[in-house]
TORPA-4810 file (N, C-alpha, C, O; in nm, 3 decimals):
<nodes>
NODE_1_17.081_11.368_7.879_16.968_11.202_7.920_16.913_11.250_8.043_16.966_11.268_8.152_X
NODE_2_16.711_11.277_7.971_16.639_11.310_8.099_16.683_11.219_8.211_16.773_11.141_8.180_X
NODE_3_16.640_11.214_8.334_16.627_11.180_8.444_16.480_11.092_8.479_16.378_11.133_8.423_X
NODE_4_16.471_10.980_8.566_16.364_10.919_8.514_16.348_10.850_8.637_16.432_10.775_8.687_X
NODE_5_16.190_10.891_8.702_16.153_10.933_8.866_16.040_10.841_8.902_15.933_10.875_8.852_X
NODE_6_16.037_10.731_8.976_15.964_10.560_8.998_15.879_10.619_9.089_15.854_10.524_9.163_X
NODE_7_15.803_10.738_9.143_15.654_10.778_9.138_15.660_10.958_9.161_15.712_11.029_9.247_X
NODE_8_15.650_10.962_9.145_15.616_11.146_9.111_15.458_11.207_9.283_15.339_11.190_9.307_X
NODE_9_15.564_11.267_9.336_15.462_11.365_9.438_15.320_11.390_9.317_15.319_11.432_9.202_X
NODE_10_15.164_11.319_9.453_15.120_11.401_9.354_15.046_11.556_9.330_15.050_11.639_9.421_X
NODE_11_14.986_11.582_9.211_15.004_11.707_9.170_14.829_11.737_9.133_14.755_11.677_9.056_X
NODE_12_14.788_11.920_9.272_14.692_11.937_9.224_14.675_12.001_9.064_14.755_12.085_9.022_X
NODE_13_14.542_11.941_8.969_14.571_11.935_8.830_14.509_12.112_8.807_14.459_12.194_8.883_X
NODE_14_14.553_12.112_8.634_14.560_12.287_8.620_14.407_12.311_8.556_14.333_12.233_8.496_X
NODE_15_14.390_12.444_8.592_14.282_12.366_8.549_14.166_12.340_8.400_14.047_12.314_8.379_X
NODE_16_14.303_12.370_8.316_14.357_12.297_8.177_14.264_12.183_8.211_14.145_12.162_8.186_X
NODE_17_14.374_12.106_8.288_14.338_11.907_8.319_14.188_11.884_8.351_14.112_11.788_8.345_X
NODE_18_14.181_12.001_8.385_14.083_11.920_8.485_13.946_11.901_8.355_13.833_11.870_8.392_X
NODE_19_13.980_11.926_8.188_13.858_11.923_8.168_13.837_11.785_8.117_13.927_11.704_8.095_X
NODE_20_13.613_11.753_8.089_13.640_11.623_8.122_13.691_11.562_7.933_13.633_11.645_7.863_X
NODE_21_13.740_11.497_7.870_13.767_11.436_7.826_13.682_11.345_7.729_13.643_11.240_7.781_X
NODE_22_13.645_11.365_7.596_13.559_11.271_7.512_13.631_11.133_7.501_13.541_11.054_7.471_X
NODE_23_13.753_11.064_7.512_13.782_10.956_7.482_13.882_10.910_7.535_13.850_10.921_7.653_X
NODE_24_14.022_10.847_7.534_14.073_10.747_7.651_14.183_10.845_7.611_14.179_10.895_7.498_X
NODE_25_14.249_10.865_7.670_14.362_10.929_7.715_14.457_10.804_7.795_14.401_10.722_7.868_X
NODE_26_14.600_10.802_7.771_14.719_10.687_7.816_14.877_10.766_7.798_14.962_10.777_7.710_X
NODE_27_14.857_10.808_7.932_15.013_10.821_7.938_15.094_10.746_7.980_15.098_10.693_8.092_X
NODE_28_15.164_10.736_7.892_15.357_10.602_7.802_15.419_10.676_7.842_15.453_10.607_7.938_X
NODE_29_15.481_10.783_7.860_15.623_10.867_7.865_15.677_10.905_7.993_15.674_10.794_8.046_X
NODE_30_15.716_10.969_8.065_15.740_11.073_8.197_15.862_11.085_8.198_15.919_10.982_8.233_X
NODE_31_15.933_11.175_8.172_16.050_11.266_8.184_15.991_11.400_8.274_15.880_11.453_8.271_X
NODE_32_16.167_11.443_8.388_16.143_11.489_8.500_16.333_11.581_8.394_16.422_11.501_8.369_X
NODE_33_16.350_11.696_8.362_16.461_11.738_8.357_16.532_11.822_8.390_16.478_11.931_8.371_X
NODE_34_16.658_11.833_8.444_16.790_11.864_8.544_16.652_12.041_8.660_16.648_12.089_8.773_X
NODE_35_16.596_12.056_8.558_16.554_12.209_8.652_16.345_12.120_8.733_16.266_12.160_8.819_X
NODE_36_16.348_12.032_8.664_16.197_12.002_8.759_16.103_11.960_8.664_16.034_11.862_8.691_X
NODE_37_16.081_12.054_8.491_16.009_12.020_8.444_15.975_11.903_8.385_16.052_11.865_8.297_X
NODE_38_15.835_11.803_8.418_15.782_11.742_8.324_15.723_11.700_8.233_15.604_11.718_8.211_X
NODE_39_15.820_11.620_8.150_15.714_11.629_8.054_15.663_11.432_8.004_15.711_11.326_8.044_X
NODE_40_15.582_11.453_7.934_15.504_11.322_7.953_15.402_11.319_7.774_15.313_11.379_7.714_X
NODE_41_15.514_11.185_7.757_15.343_11.174_7.612_15.334_11.065_7.596_15.417_10.980_7.629_X
NODE_42_15.229_11.047_7.541_15.177_10.951_7.476_15.017_10.973_7.424_14.985_11.075_7.362_X
NODE_43_14.931_10.878_7.452_14.765_10.901_7.297_14.709_10.951_7.369_14.727_10.962_7.491_X
NODE_44_14.624_10.991_7.299_14.453_11.041_7.309_14.376_11.016_7.214_14.437_11.027_7.108_X
NODE_45_14.241_10.981_7.197_14.164_10.980_7.082_14.034_11.109_7.136_13.920_11.115_7.092_X
NODE_46_14.076_11.172_7.207_13.957_11.235_7.277_13.988_11.370_7.103_14.036_11.365_6.990_X
NODE_47_13.907_11.487_7.212_13.932_11.527_7.036_13.919_11.678_7.112_13.952_11.782_7.055_X
NODE_48_13.858_11.671_7.271_13.889_11.821_7.359_13.995_11.751_7.411_13.928_11.671_7.476_X
NODE_49_14.102_11.722_7.431_14.215_11.702_7.548_14.313_11.859_7.551_14.351_11.888_7.437_X
NODE_50_14.334_11.907_7.601_14.409_12.043_7.671_14.541_12.064_7.555_14.649_12.004_7.553_X
NODE_51_14.490_12.172_7.464_14.687_12.219_7.423_14.685_12.400_7.460_14.609_12.497_7.464_X
NODE_52_14.747_12.383_7.470_14.815_12.555_7.517_14.861_12.621_7.421_14.900_12.549_7.329_X
NODE_53_14.876_12.770_7.400_14.854_12.866_7.299_14.980_12.854_7.245_15.078_12.851_7.318_X
NODE_54_14.990_12.846_7.106_15.116_12.788_7.046_15.146_12.768_7.025_15.247_12.814_6.972_X
NODE_55_15.084_12.587_7.036_15.088_12.449_7.019_15.114_12.438_6.841_15.062_12.489_6.742_X
NODE_56_15.203_12.359_6.862_15.276_12.285_6.692_15.070_12.235_6.642_14.990_12.249_6.549_X
NODE_57_15.075_12.196_6.731_14.863_12.086_6.684_14.802_12.124_6.768_14.850_12.098_6.878_X
NODE_58_14.649_12.216_6.770_14.569_12.189_6.889_14.457_12.138_6.874_14.382_12.139_6.972_X
NODE_59_14.413_12.081_6.757_14.340_11.991_6.750_14.364_11.827_6.682_14.449_11.785_6.604_X
NODE_60_14.247_11.756_6.753_14.247_11.655_6.692_14.272_11.583_6.503_14.169_11.561_6.439_X
NODE_61_14.372_11.561_6.455_14.367_11.513_6.294_14.291_11.401_6.251_14.332_11.349_6.147_X
NODE_62_14.184_11.346_6.307_14.098_11.214_6.236_14.159_11.074_6.249_14.094_10.977_6.211_X
NODE_63_14.316_11.057_6.316_14.344_10.902_6.293_14.264_10.885_6.462_14.229_10.948_6.563_X
NODE_64_14.268_10.787_6.415_14.171_10.644_6.539_14.244_10.712_6.653_14.186_10.808_6.704_X
NODE_65_14.396_10.665_6.717_14.468_10.773_6.824_14.592_10.903_6.734_14.638_10.896_6.620_X
NODE_66_14.613_11.008_6.839_14.709_11.122_6.864_14.824_11.098_6.968_14.812_11.069_7.087_X
NODE_67_14.901_11.111_6.918_15.033_11.116_6.952_15.021_11.293_7.113_14.973_11.406_7.100_X
NODE_68_15.056_11.259_7.177_15.071_11.371_7.223_15.167_11.457_7.334_15.155_11.398_7.442_X
NODE_69_15.202_11.501_7.341_15.354_11.607_7.413_15.345_11.686_7.479_15.347_11.790_7.413_X
NODE_70_15.323_11.725_7.702_15.241_11.743_7.714_15.365_11.842_7.870_15.415_11.783_7.966_X
NODE_71_15.376_11.962_7.847_15.503_11.963_7.956_15.455_12.092_8.103_15.406_12.204_8.087_X
NODE_72_15.478_12.047_8.189_15.419_12.073_8.404_15.500_12.166_8.490_15.577_12.114_8.571_X
NODE_73_15.496_12.260_8.485_15.631_12.359_8.577_15.688_12.218_8.715_15.605_12.127_8.712_X
NODE_74_15.749_12.204_8.771_15.779_12.115_8.867_15.701_12.106_9.021_15.745_12.064_9.128_X
NODE_75_15.555_12.171_8.983_15.550_12.192_9.116_15.379_12.094_9.009_15.334_12.010_9.088_X
NODE_76_15.331_12.092_8.929_15.297_11.997_8.858_15.168_12.014_8.856_15.072_11.939_8.839_X
NODE_77_15.190_12.185_8.886_15.057_12.275_8.875_15.012_12.293_8.758_14.894_12.263_8.738_X
NODE_78_15.076_12.335_8.673_15.066_12.423_8.588_15.076_12.386_8.433_15.194_12.378_8.399_X
NODE_79_14.985_12.361_8.330_15.064_12.296_8.238_15.083_12.406_8.153_15.009_12.500_8.123_X
NODE_80_15.252_12.362_8.105_15.353_12.506_8.048_15.347_12.490_7.906_15.376_12.582_7.830_X
NODE_81_15.303_12.354_7.859_15.273_12.373_7.679_15.176_12.161_7.622_15.199_12.044_7.651_X
NODE_82_15.132_12.193_7.584_15.083_12.070_7.559_15.042_12.057_7.396_14.989_12.163_7.362_X
NODE_83_15.049_11.962_7.284_15.002_11.914_7.208_14.967_11.801_7.153_15.013_11.691_7.184_X
NODE_84_14.875_11.825_7.059_14.852_11.654_6.948_14.964_11.691_6.821_15.004_11.790_6.760_X
NODE_85_14.990_11.528_6.826_15.116_11.535_6.709_15.043_11.428_6.668_15.011_11.333_6.739_X
NODE_86_15.016_11.443_6.554_14.914_11.315_6.398_14.838_11.397_6.352_14.810_11.512_6.385_X
NODE_87_14.788_11.302_6.234_14.708_11.319_6.144_14.582_11.243_6.107_14.492_11.215_6.186_X
NODE_88_14.588_11.209_5.964_14.482_11.080_5.947_14.539_10.894_5.962_14.487_10.785_5.986_X
NODE_89_14.666_10.946_5.932_14.663_10.839_5.945_14.731_10.771_6.149_14.735_10.852_6.242_X
NODE_90_14.767_10.634_6.165_14.729_10.609_6.308_14.917_10.636_6.337_15.006_10.596_6.262_X
NODE_91_14.933_10.702_6.449_15.000_10.774_6.489_15.085_10.695_6.595_15.001_10.647_6.671_X
NODE_92_15.165_10.671_6.623_15.234_10.670_6.763_15.357_10.732_6.777_15.398_10.807_6.688_X
NODE_93_15.465_10.693_6.949_15.568_10.778_6.979_15.619_10.633_7.062_15.556_10.539_7.109_X
NODE_94_15.812_10.675_7.055_15.856_10.539_7.135_15.968_10.673_7.154_15.999_10.782_7.104_X
NODE_95_16.007_10.569_7.276_16.151_10.689_7.366_16.280_10.634_7.278_16.257_10.518_7.246_X
NODE_96_16.392_10.674_7.234_16.526_10.592_7.236_16.540_10.598_7.376_16.471_10.633_7.472_X
NODE_97_16.649_10.552_7.355_16.776_10.513_7.526_16.786_10.618_7.407_16.881_10.696_7.402_X
</nodes>
């Protein structure tokens, strides 16, 4: 089970996360694993949300919102993995206990 932190030290954004997004983005869940890697999920309407090489889905699927999953290193300075998850139909994600 992931550990949850109520506050996370501010991080300097990586060059990929400084991209001005075209639409609304919202982080809905965050977890920090035992090694300190930060895992974030949420939704976006941005067609230019930053994704990483080798991501499952690197482009917006055309739905009203797309789910995203992103991971950063323990310092929060590097985007390790980021992908869209979704398609033309409405998409949502929840966290199970």
